[in-house]
C-alpha positions as CSV (number, residue, x, y, z in Angstrom):
1,M,88.9,116.9,109.7
2,N,85.6,114.9,109.9
3,K,85.9,111.7,111.9
4,T,84.3,109.7,109.2
5,I,86.5,111.0,106.6
6,K,89.5,110.4,108.7
7,K,88.6,106.8,109.3
8,L,87.9,106.4,105.6
9,L,91.2,107.7,104.6
10,H,93.1,105.5,107.3
11,D,91.1,102.4,105.9
12,F,92.2,103.3,102.4
13,A,95.8,103.5,103.3
14,G,95.4,99.9,104.8
15,A,93.5,98.6,101.5
16,W,96.6,100.3,99.6
17,I,99.0,98.2,101.6
18,F,97.0,94.9,101.8
19,Y,96.0,94.9,98.1
20,T,99.0,96.2,96.3
21,T,102.6,96.4,96.4
22,F,102.7,100.2,96.0
23,P,104.8,102.2,98.5
24,P,102.9,103.2,101.6
25,L,100.7,106.3,101.4
26,P,102.4,109.5,103.5
27,F,100.7,111.1,106.5
28,L,98.3,108.2,106.8
29,S,98.5,105.4,109.5
30,P,96.9,102.4,107.8
31,K,93.8,100.8,109.4
32,F,92.5,97.4,108.1
33,K,89.0,97.1,109.6
34,N,87.1,98.0,106.7
35,I,89.3,97.7,103.7
36,A,87.3,95.3,101.6
37,Q,85.2,98.3,100.3
38,F,88.2,99.9,98.7
39,A,89.1,96.7,96.7
40,P,86.9,97.4,93.7
41,V,88.5,101.2,93.5
42,L,92.0,99.9,93.7
43,G,91.1,97.6,91.0
44,L,90.2,100.4,88.7
45,I,93.4,102.2,89.4
46,I,95.4,98.8,88.8
47,G,93.6,98.1,85.6
48,S,94.1,101.7,84.6
49,L,97.9,101.4,85.2
50,Q,97.9,98.2,83.2
51,S,96.2,99.9,80.4
52,L,98.7,102.7,80.4
53,I,101.5,100.3,80.5
54,F,100.0,98.7,77.4
55,L,99.8,101.9,75.6
56,I,103.3,103.1,76.5
57,F,104.9,100.0,75.1
58,N,102.7,99.7,72.1
59,N,103.5,103.5,71.1
60,L,107.2,102.5,71.5
61,N,106.5,100.1,68.4
62,W,107.1,97.0,70.8
63,P,105.3,94.0,69.1
64,F,101.7,94.0,70.1
65,E,102.0,90.6,71.9
66,S,104.8,91.8,73.9
67,S,102.8,94.8,74.9
68,I,100.1,92.6,75.9
69,L,102.3,90.3,78.2
70,L,104.0,93.2,79.8
71,C,100.4,94.7,80.7
72,L,99.5,91.2,82.1
73,A,102.7,90.8,84.0
74,S,102.4,94.4,85.4
75,G,98.9,93.3,87.1
76,Y,100.5,90.5,88.7
77,L,103.5,92.7,90.2
78,F,101.0,95.3,91.5
79,T,99.1,92.8,93.5
80,G,102.0,90.7,94.6
81,G,100.4,87.7,93.0
82,L,97.8,87.9,95.8
83,H,94.9,86.9,93.9
84,I,96.8,84.2,91.6
85,D,97.9,82.7,94.9
86,G,94.5,82.5,96.5
87,F,93.2,81.0,92.8
88,M,95.9,78.2,93.0
89,D,95.4,77.4,96.8
90,T,91.6,77.2,95.9
91,I,92.2,74.7,93.0
92,D,94.3,72.8,95.2
93,G,91.7,72.6,97.7
94,L,89.0,71.6,95.4
95,Y,91.0,68.8,94.0
96,A,92.0,67.6,97.5
97,G,88.2,66.8,98.4
98,K,85.7,68.2,100.8
99,K,87.4,66.7,103.9
100,K,91.0,67.9,103.0
101,M,90.1,71.0,101.2
102,L,90.8,73.6,103.8
103,K,94.0,72.1,105.0
104,A,95.3,71.7,101.1
105,M,94.4,75.5,100.8
106,K,96.8,76.3,104.0
107,D,99.6,74.1,102.4
108,S,102.5,76.1,101.1
109,R,103.4,73.5,98.5
110,V,101.8,74.2,95.0
111,G,100.1,71.3,93.4
112,A,99.9,69.9,89.6
113,F,96.2,71.0,89.1
114,S,96.8,74.3,90.3
115,V,99.9,74.9,88.0
116,Q,98.0,73.6,85.2
117,A,95.2,75.8,86.1
118,I,96.8,79.3,86.3
119,I,98.7,78.6,83.0
120,L,95.3,78.0,81.2
121,I,93.9,81.3,82.9
122,I,96.9,83.2,81.6
123,F,96.7,81.8,78.2
124,I,92.9,82.6,78.1
125,Q,93.7,86.1,79.1
126,F,96.5,86.6,76.7
127,A,94.4,85.2,73.7
128,S,91.5,87.4,74.9
129,L,93.4,90.5,74.9
130,L,95.1,89.7,71.5
131,K,91.5,89.3,70.0
132,L,90.3,92.7,71.4
133,Q,93.2,94.7,70.3
134,T,93.3,98.3,71.5
135,Q,89.7,97.8,73.1
136,L,91.6,96.2,76.0
137,V,92.4,99.8,77.2
138,Y,88.8,100.1,78.3
139,L,88.2,96.6,79.3
140,L,91.2,96.1,81.7
141,P,90.0,98.6,84.3
142,I,86.3,97.4,84.3
143,C,87.7,93.8,84.5
144,S,89.9,94.4,87.8
145,F,87.0,96.6,89.1
146,S,84.3,93.7,88.6
147,G,86.8,91.1,90.0
148,R,87.1,92.9,93.3
149,F,83.4,93.8,93.4
150,S,82.6,90.2,93.3
151,T,84.5,89.6,96.8
152,L,81.7,92.2,98.2
153,I,79.0,89.9,97.3
154,Y,81.0,87.0,98.1
155,I,81.6,88.4,101.7
156,E,77.9,89.4,102.2
157,K,76.4,86.1,101.1
158,F,78.6,83.5,102.6
159,K,80.3,82.4,105.9
160,Y,83.9,82.6,106.6
161,I,85.6,79.5,106.6
162,T,89.4,78.4,107.6
163,F,91.4,75.4,108.6
164,K,92.0,77.0,112.0
165,K,89.4,78.6,113.9
166,K,90.0,82.6,113.7
167,S,88.0,85.5,112.9
168,I,88.8,87.8,110.0
169,S,88.4,91.3,109.7
170,H,86.5,91.4,106.5
171,K,83.6,89.8,108.1
172,K,84.2,90.7,111.7
173,Y,83.7,94.6,110.9
174,W,81.3,93.9,108.1
175,R,78.7,96.6,107.8
176,G,76.4,95.2,105.2
177,F,76.6,95.1,101.6
178,L,75.2,98.5,100.9
179,K,77.4,100.5,103.2
180,E,80.5,98.2,101.8
181,S,79.8,98.8,98.1
182,S,78.5,102.3,98.3
183,L,82.1,103.5,97.3
184,S,82.0,101.2,94.4
185,F,78.6,102.4,93.1
186,Y,79.8,106.1,93.3
187,T,82.7,105.2,91.3
188,I,80.5,103.7,88.7
189,L,78.3,106.7,88.5
190,I,81.3,109.0,88.4
191,T,82.6,106.7,85.5
192,F,79.5,107.0,83.4
193,V,79.3,110.7,83.9
194,I,83.0,111.3,82.6
195,A,82.1,108.8,79.6
196,I,79.2,110.7,78.7
197,F,81.2,113.9,78.3
198,F,84.6,112.5,77.3
199,F,84.3,108.8,75.8
200,K,80.5,108.9,74.4
201,P,81.5,106.4,71.4
202,F,82.5,104.0,74.1
203,L,79.4,104.4,76.2
204,F,77.8,101.1,74.8
205,E,80.9,99.0,75.4
206,L,81.4,100.5,79.0
207,F,77.7,99.7,79.8
208,L,78.1,96.2,78.4
209,F,81.4,95.5,80.4
210,L,79.9,96.7,83.6
211,L,76.7,94.6,83.2
212,L,78.8,91.5,82.1
213,G,80.9,92.2,85.3
214,I,78.1,92.3,87.8
215,T,76.3,89.2,86.3
216,Y,79.5,87.0,86.4
217,S,80.3,88.2,89.7
218,I,76.9,86.9,91.0
219,I,77.3,83.7,89.1
220,I,80.8,82.9,90.0
221,I,80.6,83.6,93.8
222,N,77.5,81.6,93.9
223,L,79.0,78.6,92.4
224,L,82.3,79.0,94.1
225,G,80.7,79.7,97.5
226,K,78.4,76.6,97.5
227,K,81.2,74.4,96.1
228,V,83.6,75.4,99.1
229,G,80.8,75.8,101.5
230,G,81.7,79.5,102.4
231,F,84.7,82.0,101.6
232,N,88.1,82.9,102.7
233,G,91.0,84.9,101.6
234,D,92.0,82.2,98.8
235,T,88.6,81.7,97.3
236,C,88.1,85.6,97.4
237,G,91.3,85.7,95.2
238,A,89.9,82.9,93.0
239,S,86.8,84.8,92.4
240,V,88.7,87.9,91.3
241,V,90.7,85.9,88.8
242,L,87.8,83.9,87.3
243,V,85.5,87.0,87.1
244,E,88.2,88.9,85.2
245,T,89.1,86.1,83.0
246,I,85.5,85.3,82.1
247,I,84.7,88.9,81.2
248,M,87.8,89.1,79.0
249,F,86.9,85.8,77.3
250,T,83.2,86.9,76.9
251,C,84.2,90.3,75.5
252,A,86.7,88.8,72.9
253,I,84.0,86.5,71.6
254,I,81.3,89.0,71.1
255,L,83.3,92.3,70.1
């Protein structure tokens, strides 16, 4: 097997373990040096599974609202609450002030502001998906993809910050934005080709969702990065949650 492909597969196995709660992939030893490149692709998989769960329960005549809640809950379960945890830690850090921010992010205790913030996020996501109705089936995979794509821009543009001086594999083995995001761009291209042949009526919505995803990714990471002064695992999680939520809310307004 080609060494490049072999390394790619081992890194994918590492990303599979790091970003999801799915069982480990068989026959592959996980490596964690370049796993960030796979985050958007895994987001697309997770979002597609969420859409599938919504369709299953909706077709089993569950109330529409219940199907949406199960769909959202499945997303939290598939990731082990990884990004929600990062979002809540980031909120705690921001409200702690500049001097205590990083220390607050590392604190295992949950603050009142972060609890309020995550409740607000869940309510906005639920209300947005309720408004979108069955269009959420196409939106969720793109939201999950775009949220995680924002982390690639984030890592590229800002320095790593932490309470205790440690290196991070994402930045330590970072090969530059173009190389790290090439898999994401190939995924976008393949998605459009499939949409042209099989989902042509939804081509405009697909283009709109992706355009919003890239736009909001750039805006959110710039605001967050400048406010925090860099990036870490928590702020990357916050970026994912914020980008996903804002895309849902915007699409709910305009569609």
